[in-house]
C-alpha positions in Angstrom: -0.7 -25.6 25.0 -0.2 -25.3 21.3 -0.9 -22.7 18.7 -4.4 -24.2 18.0 -5.4 -22.8 21.3 -4.7 -19.3 20.1 -5.6 -19.4 16.4 -9.1 -18.3 15.2 -10.8 -21.0 13.2 -14.1 -20.0 11.4 -15.9 -18.4 14.3 -18.1 -15.3 14.1 -15.1 -13.0 14.4 -13.5 -14.3 11.2 -16.3 -13.1 8.9 -13.9 -10.2 8.2 -11.3 -12.8 7.2 -13.6 -15.0 5.2 -14.5 -12.3 2.7 -10.9 -12.2 1.5 -10.5 -16.0 0.9 -10.8 -17.5 -2.5 -13.5 -20.2 -2.9 -10.9 -23.0 -3.1 -8.9 -21.6 -0.1 -9.3 -22.8 3.4 -8.2 -20.7 6.3 -5.2 -22.2 8.1 -4.0 -19.5 10.5 -5.7 -16.3 11.5 -4.5 -14.2 14.4 -4.7 -10.7 15.7 -1.6 -8.8 16.5 -0.4 -8.8 20.1 -2.2 -6.2 22.3 1.2 -4.6 22.9 0.5 -2.7 19.7 -1.8 -0.6 21.9 1.0 0.0 24.5 2.0 3.5 23.3 -1.6 4.9 23.0 -2.4 3.6 26.5 0.7 5.2 28.0 -0.2 8.5 26.2 -3.7 8.4 27.7 -2.4 7.7 31.2 0.3 10.3 30.9 -2.2 12.8 29.5 -4.6 12.1 32.5 -1.9 13.0 35.0 -0.8 16.0 33.0 -4.4 17.2 32.8 -5.0 16.7 36.5 -1.9 18.7 37.3 -2.5 21.5 34.9 -6.2 21.9 35.8 -5.5 22.0 39.6 -2.4 24.3 39.2 -4.0 26.8 36.8 -7.8 26.1 37.0 -7.8 25.6 33.2 -10.4 23.0 32.4 -10.1 23.3 28.6 -7.1 20.9 28.8 -9.6 18.0 29.5 -10.9 18.3 26.0 -7.4 17.5 24.7 -7.3 14.4 27.0 -10.7 13.3 25.7 -9.1 13.5 22.1 -6.4 11.2 23.3 -8.9 8.9 24.8 -11.0 8.9 21.5 -7.7 8.1 19.6 -7.1 5.1 22.0 -10.6 3.8 21.4 -10.1 4.1 17.6 -6.8 2.1 17.9 -8.5 -0.6 20.0 -11.3 -0.9 17.4 -8.7 -1.0 14.6 -6.7 -3.7 16.4 -9.8 -5.8 16.9 -10.5 -6.1 13.1 -7.0 -6.5 11.9 -5.7 -10.1 11.1 -2.6 -11.9 10.0 -3.8 -14.7 7.8 -2.0 -17.7 6.3 -3.7 -20.1 3.9 -2.3 -22.9 1.9 -1.8 -20.4 -1.0 -0.8 -17.1 0.5 0.1 -14.9 3.5 -2.1 -11.8 4.1 -2.3 -8.9 6.5 -5.7 -7.3 6.7 -5.7 -3.8 8.2 -7.7 -0.6 8.3 -11.0 0.5 9.5 -12.5 2.9 7.0 -10.1 2.0 4.2 -9.4 -1.7 4.3 -5.9 -2.8 3.1 -5.0 -6.4 2.3 -1.3 -6.9 1.8 -0.5 -10.3 0.3 2.4 -12.5 -0.7 1.8 -15.8 -2.5 3.1 -18.6 -0.3 5.2 -20.0 -3.1 7.1 -16.6 -3.5 8.3 -16.6 0.1 11.9 -17.5 0.1 12.8 -16.8 3.7 11.0 -16.0 6.9 12.8 -14.7 10.0 11.6 -14.0 13.6 13.0 -11.0 15.4 12.3 -10.3 19.1 13.3 -7.3 21.0 13.8 -7.4 24.8 10.4 -5.8 25.4 8.9 -8.3 22.9 10.4 -11.2 24.8 9.0 -9.9 28.1 5.5 -9.2 26.7 5.4 -12.2 24.4 5.4 -10.8 20.8 7.8 -10.8 17.9 8.2 -9.5 14.3 8.1 -11.6 11.2 10.5 -10.5 8.3 9.5 -12.2 5.1 11.7 -12.2 2.0 10.6 -13.0 -1.5 12.7 -13.8 -4.6 14.2 -10.3 -5.1 10.8 -8.6 -5.3 9.5 -5.6 -3.5 6.5 -7.1 -1.7 3.5 -5.5 -0.2 4.2 -7.1 3.2 7.8 -7.5 4.4 7.7 -6.8 8.2 4.8 -7.9 10.3 5.2 -6.5 13.8 3.6 -7.5 17.1 2.9 -11.1 16.3 1.6 -13.1 19.3 3.0 -16.4 20.4 6.0 -15.8 18.1 7.8 -19.1 18.3 4.7 -21.3 17.8 3.4 -19.1 15.0 6.8 -19.0 13.4 7.0 -22.8 13.3 3.4 -23.1 12.0 4.0 -20.6 9.2 7.4 -22.0 8.4 5.9 -25.5 8.0 3.4 -24.1 5.5 6.1 -22.1 3.6 8.6 -24.9 3.6 6.6 -28.2 3.8 8.4 -31.4 4.4 9.6 -33.2 1.3 8.3 -36.8 0.9 10.9 -39.2 2.2 12.6 -36.7 4.5 12.6 -37.2 8.2 9.9 -35.2 10.1 
């Protein structure tokens, strides 16, 4: 398996991405964040379900279920937001497209990236995600840390090869 098995290339799901590309720009890498970004809201909904079940049987209070429905609606909103957020790398720039009602496109020109690091927590290593930390030449950029990146080692190598291409005459 390679990264091309996981990268989105010009399918119907990337219409969101295509609107942010310049006419001369081709999409190289477009991925969603790892589903682990939804772990906390899922745990909150499950814990809320047990709490509501306990409270409603112990006290007979059914109003508590409306609070749980609020948690469930929040989870559904987060899932929808996750489904339309993309990390995008082209031959000219790195972008993070986020937001549902208010879209936000954070961008760093590829030529301004001076360093890219991959950080993985113990949970990230178990679940298969990592965090990219990008540095640019002493500037305060719109996108420094990108958390919950899927297939972190493969994606790190692909992004690094675009940021730091091989120089002609150097060994590959």
